[in-house]
C-alpha positions as CSV (number, residue, x, y, z in Angstrom):
1,X,0.0,0.0,0.0
2,X,1.2,3.5,-0.9
3,X,-0.4,6.6,0.4
4,X,0.2,10.1,-0.9
5,X,-0.3,13.4,1.0
6,X,-0.8,15.8,-1.8
7,X,-0.8,18.9,0.4
8,X,1.2,19.3,3.6
9,X,3.0,22.2,5.3
10,X,5.2,19.7,7.2
11,X,8.2,22.1,6.7
12,X,6.8,24.4,9.5
13,X,8.5,21.9,11.9
14,X,12.1,23.0,11.8
15,X,13.4,21.1,14.8
16,X,15.5,18.3,13.2
17,X,14.5,15.6,15.8
18,X,10.8,16.4,15.7
19,X,10.9,16.6,12.0
20,X,12.6,13.2,11.8
21,X,9.8,11.8,14.0
22,X,7.1,13.2,11.8
23,X,8.7,11.6,8.8
24,X,9.2,8.2,10.5
25,X,5.5,8.2,11.5
26,X,4.6,8.8,7.8
27,X,6.8,5.8,6.9
28,X,5.1,3.7,9.6
29,X,1.7,4.4,8.0
30,X,2.8,3.9,4.4
31,X,2.7,7.6,3.5
32,X,5.8,7.7,1.3
33,X,4.9,10.6,-1.0
34,X,4.5,14.2,0.3
35,X,3.8,17.3,-1.7
36,X,4.8,20.7,-0.1
37,X,3.2,24.0,-1.1
38,X,5.0,27.2,0.1
39,X,2.9,30.2,0.9
40,X,5.3,33.2,0.5
41,X,9.0,33.9,-0.2
42,X,10.0,33.2,3.4
43,X,8.7,29.6,3.2
44,X,10.5,28.7,0.0
45,X,13.8,27.6,1.6
46,X,11.9,25.6,4.2
47,X,10.1,23.7,1.4
48,X,13.3,23.0,-0.5
49,X,15.2,22.0,2.6
50,X,12.7,19.3,3.5
51,X,12.5,18.1,-0.1
52,X,16.2,17.7,-0.3
53,X,16.5,16.0,3.1
54,X,14.0,13.1,2.5
55,X,13.1,10.9,-0.5
56,X,9.5,11.1,-1.8
57,X,9.1,14.8,-0.9
58,X,8.2,17.1,-3.7
59,X,8.2,21.0,-3.8
60,X,5.6,23.3,-5.4
61,X,5.8,27.1,-5.5
62,X,3.3,29.9,-5.5
63,X,2.0,32.9,-3.6
64,X,-0.9,32.1,-1.2
65,X,-3.9,34.5,-1.6
66,X,-3.5,35.6,2.0
67,X,0.0,36.7,1.1
68,X,-1.3,39.0,-1.6
69,X,-0.4,42.3,-0.1
70,X,1.2,45.5,-1.3
71,X,4.3,44.5,-3.2
72,X,2.9,41.1,-4.1
73,X,4.1,41.2,-7.7
74,X,7.7,41.7,-6.5
75,X,7.3,38.8,-4.0
76,X,5.9,36.5,-6.7
77,X,8.9,37.3,-9.0
78,X,11.2,36.5,-6.1
79,X,9.4,33.2,-5.6
80,X,9.7,32.4,-9.4
81,X,13.4,33.2,-9.4
82,X,14.0,31.0,-6.3
83,X,12.5,28.0,-8.1
84,X,14.6,28.1,-11.2
85,X,17.5,25.9,-10.1
86,X,15.2,23.2,-8.7
87,X,12.5,20.9,-10.1
88,X,9.1,21.9,-8.9
89,X,6.0,19.8,-9.6
90,X,3.2,22.3,-9.3
91,X,2.3,26.0,-8.8
92,X,0.6,26.3,-5.5
93,X,-0.9,27.0,-3.4
94,X,-2.7,29.8,-5.2
95,X,-6.2,31.1,-5.5
96,X,-8.7,33.3,-3.7
97,X,-9.4,33.7,0.1
98,X,-12.3,36.0,1.1
99,X,-12.5,34.7,4.6
100,X,-9.9,37.0,6.0
101,X,-9.9,40.0,3.7
102,X,-12.5,40.8,1.0
103,X,-10.9,44.2,0.1
104,X,-8.0,42.6,-1.8
105,X,-10.2,40.6,-4.2
106,X,-9.0,42.5,-7.3
107,X,-5.3,41.9,-6.4
108,X,-6.0,38.3,-5.5
109,X,-7.6,37.7,-8.9
110,X,-4.7,39.3,-10.7
111,X,-2.2,37.2,-8.7
112,X,-4.2,34.1,-9.4
113,X,-4.3,34.7,-13.1
114,X,-0.6,35.6,-13.2
115,X,0.3,32.3,-11.6
116,X,-2.0,30.3,-13.8
117,X,-0.1,31.8,-16.8
118,X,3.1,30.8,-15.1
119,X,1.8,27.2,-14.6
120,X,0.7,27.0,-18.2
121,X,4.1,28.2,-19.5
122,X,5.9,25.5,-17.4
123,X,3.2,22.9,-18.3
124,X,2.6,22.3,-14.6
125,X,-0.6,21.7,-12.6
126,X,-2.0,24.3,-10.1
127,X,-3.1,23.7,-6.6
128,X,-5.9,25.9,-5.7
129,X,-6.7,27.5,-2.3
130,X,-10.4,28.6,-2.2
131,X,-12.0,29.8,1.0
132,X,-15.4,31.5,0.9
133,X,-14.7,32.2,-2.8
134,X,-16.0,29.3,-4.9
135,X,-17.9,31.5,-7.4
136,X,-14.9,33.9,-7.8
137,X,-12.4,31.0,-8.2
138,X,-14.7,29.2,-10.6
139,X,-15.2,32.3,-12.8
140,X,-11.4,32.7,-13.1
141,X,-11.0,29.0,-14.0
142,X,-13.7,29.4,-16.7
143,X,-11.9,32.4,-18.1
144,X,-8.6,30.6,-18.2
145,X,-9.8,27.2,-19.2
146,X,-7.9,25.4,-21.9
147,X,-6.1,22.1,-22.4
148,X,-3.1,23.2,-20.3
149,X,-5.2,24.2,-17.2
150,X,-5.3,21.3,-14.7
151,X,-4.6,20.5,-11.0
152,X,-6.2,20.1,-7.6
153,X,-8.9,22.0,-5.8
154,X,-7.2,21.8,-2.4
155,X,-9.3,21.3,0.7
156,X,-12.5,20.9,-1.2
157,X,-15.5,21.3,1.1
158,X,-18.3,22.2,-1.3
159,X,-21.5,20.7,-2.6
160,X,-21.9,17.8,-5.1
161,X,-22.9,20.4,-7.7
162,X,-19.7,22.4,-7.1
163,X,-17.7,19.2,-7.1
164,X,-19.0,18.3,-10.6
165,X,-18.2,21.8,-11.9
166,X,-14.6,21.4,-10.7
167,X,-14.4,17.9,-12.2
168,X,-15.9,19.1,-15.5
169,X,-13.0,21.6,-15.8
170,X,-10.5,18.7,-15.5
171,X,-9.6,19.2,-11.8
172,X,-9.3,16.7,-9.0
173,X,-10.7,17.2,-5.5
174,X,-8.3,17.3,-2.5
175,X,-10.0,15.6,0.4
176,X,-8.7,16.2,3.9
177,X,-9.6,16.0,7.6
178,X,-12.9,17.8,7.2
179,X,-14.4,14.6,5.8
180,X,-14.0,13.1,9.2
181,X,-15.9,15.8,11.0
182,X,-19.4,14.7,12.2
183,X,-21.4,17.7,11.0
184,X,-19.3,19.0,8.1
185,X,-21.6,17.4,5.4
186,X,-18.5,16.6,3.3
187,X,-18.9,12.9,4.0
188,X,-22.2,12.9,2.1
189,X,-20.6,14.7,-0.8
190,X,-17.5,12.5,-1.0
191,X,-19.7,9.4,-0.9
192,X,-21.1,10.5,-4.3
193,X,-17.8,11.3,-6.0
194,X,-16.0,8.7,-8.0
195,X,-12.7,7.9,-6.5
196,X,-11.0,8.5,-9.8
197,X,-11.5,12.3,-9.1
198,X,-10.1,12.3,-5.6
199,X,-6.7,12.8,-4.0
200,X,-5.9,12.8,-0.3
201,X,-4.3,15.5,1.8
202,X,-3.8,16.7,5.3
203,X,-3.0,20.4,5.0
204,X,-0.9,19.8,8.2
205,X,-0.6,21.3,10.7
206,X,-4.2,22.4,10.1
207,X,-7.5,20.6,9.8
208,X,-6.6,17.7,11.9
209,X,-8.8,14.7,11.3
210,X,-10.8,12.7,14.0
211,X,-9.6,11.2,16.3
212,X,-6.9,13.8,16.8
213,X,-9.0,16.9,16.1
214,X,-8.0,19.8,18.3
215,X,-4.3,18.9,18.1
216,X,-1.7,19.9,15.5
217,X,-2.1,17.9,12.3
218,X,0.7,15.9,10.7
219,X,1.0,13.9,7.5
220,X,0.9,10.5,9.2
221,X,-2.8,11.3,10.1
222,X,-3.6,10.9,6.4
223,X,-4.4,7.3,7.3
224,X,-7.6,8.4,9.1
225,X,-8.7,10.4,6.1
226,X,-8.1,7.4,3.8
227,X,-10.0,5.1,6.1
228,X,-12.9,7.4,6.2
229,X,-13.0,7.7,2.4
230,X,-12.8,3.9,2.2
231,X,-15.8,3.6,4.6
232,X,-17.8,6.1,2.6
233,X,-17.2,4.1,-0.6
234,X,-17.7,0.8,1.1
235,X,-14.3,-0.4,0.0
236,X,-10.9,-1.2,1.6
237,X,-8.1,1.1,2.6
238,X,-5.7,-0.3,0.1
239,X,-8.1,0.4,-2.8
240,X,-8.5,4.0,-1.8
241,X,-4.7,4.4,-1.3
242,X,-3.9,3.0,-4.6
243,X,-6.4,4.9,-6.6
244,X,-5.7,8.2,-4.9
245,X,-1.9,7.7,-5.4
246,X,-2.3,6.9,-9.1
247,X,-4.4,10.1,-9.4
248,X,-1.6,12.1,-7.8
249,X,0.9,10.6,-10.3
250,X,-1.3,11.6,-13.2
251,X,-1.5,15.2,-11.8
252,X,2.1,15.8,-10.8
253,X,3.9,13.5,-13.3
254,X,6.0,11.9,-10.5
């Protein structure tokens, strides 16, 4: 069995001993592929450091929508330059977040479109952050849609109808710890989505799944998310792990 965490900020742990422990627990739970999105220029070296230190760890680069502030274009250029010597597998996480600040929507849209163009030029997938902004994100994707636009709708928590819209554009759904929450409603949605459109993620250290909810998340907890998805689809853990991992290989090319 091979599990893939398609979205983890595991690099936030910089203590070497604790980080080694996190990685060992991943290995103990058959989570041998980890994909790391940065969020700003400061997190780039952390991503690359972890990717260089452990096998099966892959970097992606982008400017998180919550990092779209005055001077964002310069910061994005710095992020692009920092990635040139290394192999990155996606542009992300990028998108629109209207939970924290609605006033920057025009700038967030501009940054989103700029990074979509970057991804297309590099023939890379994008990993989308969308919070309280489904309609806005979907409108941008419709405008930018072509054969080169693909990727993951990270931390999907929408409706079946929204899921179908995302799938119809050629995107996969990133399913994380929210699917284990009793009253989230995401379980009912995921049960209706074919596994061929799903990838698994933790978004660690955030969105910790049950039974560890309330504590910091880590990639080894992906096992609980996979088990929940298996339960919802009335299948076994290995089937979910294998399908989701194959989906991740199709997306990232590694």
